[in-house]
C-alpha positions in Angstrom: -88.8 8.1 66.3 -88.2 11.0 65.9 -90.9 13.2 63.8 -90.2 15.9 61.1 -90.3 20.1 62.7 -93.5 21.5 61.0 -92.0 24.9 60.3 -94.5 27.7 59.2 -93.9 29.2 55.9 -94.9 31.9 54.3 -94.4 33.4 51.0 -91.7 35.9 49.7 -93.5 38.5 47.4 -91.5 38.3 44.5 -91.0 41.3 42.0 -91.9 41.5 39.0 -93.4 43.7 36.5 -96.7 44.7 34.7 -98.9 45.4 31.5 -102.9 45.4 30.7 -103.4 43.8 27.1 -107.2 45.4 26.3 -107.0 43.6 23.1 -105.8 44.4 18.9 -105.3 48.0 18.6 -102.8 49.3 17.8 -102.7 52.4 20.7 -102.0 49.0 23.0 -100.1 46.4 20.3 -97.2 50.0 20.6 -97.6 49.8 24.9 -97.4 46.4 24.4 -94.4 46.9 23.3 -92.7 49.7 24.9 -93.5 46.9 27.4 -91.3 44.4 26.4 -89.2 47.0 25.1 -88.4 48.1 29.1 -88.7 44.9 31.1 -85.8 42.9 28.1 -87.8 41.0 27.0 -84.8 38.5 25.5 -86.8 37.4 22.6 -90.1 39.1 21.3 -90.6 36.2 18.8 -92.7 34.7 22.2 -95.8 37.3 21.7 -98.0 36.4 18.2 -101.0 37.9 16.9 -103.3 35.2 15.7 -107.0 35.4 15.0 -107.7 34.4 18.5 -106.6 37.8 19.8 -102.6 37.8 21.1 -101.0 34.1 22.1 -97.2 33.6 24.5 -95.5 31.4 24.2 -94.5 30.6 27.2 -92.6 26.6 28.6 -95.6 25.6 29.3 -96.7 25.9 26.2 -99.5 28.9 23.9 -101.1 30.8 25.7 -104.1 33.0 24.9 -104.1 35.5 26.8 -108.3 37.4 27.1 -108.4 41.5 26.5 -108.0 42.8 29.6 -105.7 40.0 31.4 -102.4 41.4 32.8 -98.9 39.9 31.7 -97.3 40.4 33.8 -92.4 39.5 33.0 -91.5 37.2 36.4 -88.0 38.2 37.6 -86.1 35.7 35.7 -87.5 37.5 32.4 -90.4 35.3 31.9 -93.5 36.1 30.7 -97.4 34.8 31.2 -100.8 36.7 31.4 -103.7 36.3 33.8 -106.8 37.4 34.3 -108.4 40.7 35.4 -109.6 39.2 38.1 -107.3 37.3 39.8 -104.9 39.2 39.1 -106.9 42.3 40.8 -107.5 39.7 44.0 -103.1 37.8 44.0 -101.0 41.2 42.6 -100.2 44.4 45.0 -99.9 47.4 42.4 -96.9 49.1 43.3 -96.5 52.8 42.1 -95.0 55.4 42.5 -90.6 56.0 42.9 -90.6 54.1 46.5 -92.4 50.6 44.7 -89.1 49.0 45.5 -89.1 49.4 49.1 -93.1 49.1 49.7 -94.2 48.4 53.0 -97.3 46.9 54.1 -99.0 49.1 56.1 -102.5 48.5 57.9 -105.9 50.6 57.1 -109.4 50.4 58.5 -112.5 50.3 56.7 -115.6 51.3 57.8 -118.7 49.8 56.3 -122.2 49.1 55.5 -122.6 45.5 55.5 -125.5 42.9 53.2 -127.7 42.8 55.8 -127.6 47.2 56.3 -124.8 47.3 59.7 -121.8 49.2 59.7 -119.4 47.1 60.9 -115.5 47.8 60.2 -112.3 45.7 58.8 -108.6 45.8 59.2 -106.6 45.7 55.6 -103.3 45.3 55.4 -102.0 46.3 52.1 -98.9 48.4 50.5 -101.5 51.5 49.4 -105.6 53.5 50.3 -106.5 52.5 46.3 -105.1 49.3 47.7 -106.5 49.2 50.4 -110.1 50.1 49.6 -110.0 48.0 45.8 -109.7 45.5 48.7 -112.4 46.5 51.0 -115.1 46.9 48.5 -114.5 43.4 46.4 -115.0 42.3 50.1 -118.3 39.9 49.9 -120.1 41.8 53.4 -119.4 45.3 51.9 -122.5 47.1 50.9 -121.0 50.7 50.3 -117.1 51.5 51.8 -118.5 54.7 53.8 -114.9 55.1 54.8 -111.1 54.2 55.2 -107.4 55.4 56.6 -104.3 54.2 57.5 -103.7 53.3 61.0 -100.3 52.9 63.5 -100.5 49.2 64.7 -99.0 48.4 67.8 -96.4 45.7 69.2 -98.4 42.2 69.0 -98.8 42.6 73.0 -103.0 42.9 73.0 -102.6 46.7 73.5 -106.2 47.9 72.4 -105.9 50.7 69.7 -108.1 53.5 69.2 -108.7 54.7 65.4 -110.1 58.6 63.8 -111.8 57.8 60.3 -111.6 60.9 58.6 -112.7 60.8 55.0 
């Protein structure tokens, strides 16, 4: 009996655009309208303000948007909201003119751990700011001492030396 081939896979990154909803205010409503215009929202009526705040009418039903949540526009012009903590742990923020061609880089962070020892973390991130956020959010991190981008050689077991200047 022939068995199925088991594939090792990694989910492909899908580009999306995001806007942080900071609550009902004239300024934030204006910024939301600008975001919807920039992302080519095909039907602005999927967004509504209720007594509870902003609501998005998605294919899955009504979605209440909490203050601080991020509104995402996917590659098929669909919209949904993600709580801030989940957004920051799930999405990589890519800014600047090279955002479409962003490349994941390696960073090394020197940290003080919760047990008051010095340690290090090797981090994959798109930017130094994102790497800082990841290092500070690590459960072992008490304090971030230094962080720097590193060049990593091939996976043939070559040892690496790191120089940290911060």
